DOBAPA-191628 format. One record per atom (N, C-alpha, C, O): x, y, z. Coordinates in steps of 0.1 Angstrom, whole numbers, plus 2048, in hexadecimal, padded with zeros to 3 digits. Layout:
residues N
XYZ
...
This chain:
residues 87
7C79AF9B8
7C79A19B6
7C699D9A7
7CC9939A3
7BD9A49A0
7BC9A1992
7C99A398A
7CB99A981
7D19AD98D
7DD9AE987
7E79A3989
7EE99E980
7E799E995
7EF992999
7EB986991
7F397F98C
7DE983991
7D997898A
7DB97997B
7DF96F974
7DA985975
7DD987967
7EC985964
7EF97F95A
7F498A96D
80398796B
80697996C
80E974964
800971975
802963976
7FD95B96A
804952965
7F2960965
7EC959959
7F595C94D
7F8953945
7FA96894B
80396B940
810964941
81595E938
81596394D
82295B950
82094D94D
828946947
814947950
81193994D
81093793E
81592C93A
80A940937
80993E928
81693E922
81A936919
81F948926
82C949921
83493C924
83C93891C
833937930
83A92B933
83591F92B
83E916927
82991E928
82491391F
829914911
82D90A90B
82992190C
82E9238FE
83D9208FE
84291B8F4
844924908
853922909
857913909
86290F906
84D90A90E
8508FC90F
84F8F4902
8518E8902
84B8FB8F7
8498F58EB
8568F08E5
8618F48EA
8568E98DA
8628E48D4
86B8EF8CE
8658F98C9
8788EE8CE
8808F78C8
8808F68B8
87A8EC8B3
8868FF8B1
8878FE8A3
88E8F289E
88A8EB894
8998EE8A5
8A08E28A2
8988D68A3
8988CD89B
8908D58AE
8878CA8B1
87C8C98A6
8798BE8A2
8778D58A2
86D8D5898
8728D088B
86C8C8884
87F8D4887
8858D087B
8888C187B
8868BA871
88C8BC887
88F8AD888
8828A5887
88189B880
8778AB88C
86A8A488B
8658A487D
85F899879
8678AF876
8638AF868
86B8A585F
86589F856
8788A5862
88089B85A
87C88D85D
87C885854
87988A86A
87587D86D
867879866
86686E861
85E883866
851881860
85387E851
84D87684B
85C88684B
85F88483C
865877839
86187082F
86E872842
874865840
86985A842
86985083A
86085C84B
85585284D
84C851840
84884783C
84985D83B
84185E82F
848857823
84184F81C
855859822
85C853817
85C844818
85A83C80F
85E83F825
85E831828
85082B824
85082081E
846831828
83882C825
83682C816
830822811
83A83680F
838837801
84082B7FA
83B8257F1
84C8297FE
85481E7F9
84E8117FB
84D8097F2
84980E807
84380180A
836800802
8327F57FE
82F80B800
82280A7F9
8258077EA
81E7FF7E4
83080D7E4
83380A7D7
8377FC7D5
8347F57CB
83F7F67DF
8437E87DE
8367DF7DF
8357D57D8
82D7E37E7
8207DB7E8
8197DB7DB
8137D17D7
8187E77D5
8117E87C8
8187DF7BD
8127D97B5
8267DF7BD
82D7D77B4
82A7C87B6
8297C17AD
82A7C47C3
8277B67C6
8197B27C1
8187A77BB
80F7BB7C3
8027B87BF
8017B77B0
7FB7AE7AA
8087C07A9
8087BF79A
80F7B3795
80A7AC78C
81A7AE79C
8217A2798
81879679A
81778D792
8117967A6
80778B7A8
7FC78A79E
7F878079A
7F779679A
7EC796790
7F1791783
7EA78977C
7FD79477F
80378F772
804780773
801779769
80A77B77E
80B76D780
7FE766780
7FC75B77A
7F476C786
7E6766786
7E1766778
7DA75C774
7E3770770
7DE771763
7E476675A
7DE760752
7F176475C
7F8759755
7F374C758
7F174374F
7F0749765
7EB73C769
7DD73A763
7DA72F75E
7D5745763
7C774475D
7C874174E
7C1739749
7D1748747
7D3745739
7D8737736
7D373172D
7E173273F
7E672473D
7DA71B73F
7D9711737
7D271D749
7C771474C
7BD714740
7B870A73C
7BA72073B
7B1722730
7B771A723
7AF71471C
7C471B721
7CA714716
7C9705718
7C66FE70E
7CB701724
7CA6F2727
7BC6ED725
7BA6E371F
7B26F5729
7A46F2728
7A06F1719
7996E8715
7A56FB711
7A26FA703
7A96EE6FC
7A26E86F4
7B56EB700
7BB6DF6FB
7B46D26FE
7B26C96F6
7AF6D170B
7A76C670F
79A6C5707
7966BA704
7936D0705
7876D06FD
78A6CC6EF
7826C56E9
7956D16E9
7986CD6DB
79A6BE6DB
7966B76D1
7A26B96E4
7A46AA6E4
7976A26E6
7956986DF
78E6A76EE
7826A06F0
77A6A16E3
7736976DF
77A6AC6DD
7726AE6D0
7786A56C5
77169E6BE
7866A46C5
78C69B6BB
78968D6BE
7876856B4
7896896CA
78667B6CE
7776776CA
77566D6C5
76E6816CC
76067F6C8
75F67D6B9
7586756B4
7676866B2
7666856A3
76C67869E
766672695
7776736A5
77C6666A1
77365B6A4
77165169C
76C65B6AF
7626516B3
7566516A9
7516466A5
75265D6A5
74765E69B
74B65868E
742651687
75765A68A
75C65567D
75E64667E
75D63F674
761641689
76463368B
75762B68B
75761F687
74C63168E
73F62A68F
739629681
72F624680
């Protein structure tokens, strides 16, 4: 009886191993995985470029606001100086 059970167990193990993917299926799966990785890397690079572009645009807006504030402060200072001289 032990020999029969051992033979059935060995046959079961071989049948499970035989049900695995073939070499062609493995190669196709690897190619698909590589394509997915390339796609993710490409989209990640695009996202990084978008963030960098947004940061540059934000810096330009901040610089423009700072320039406008400086001009407003200079105008206010000049007006005060003119008022002081007028009195």
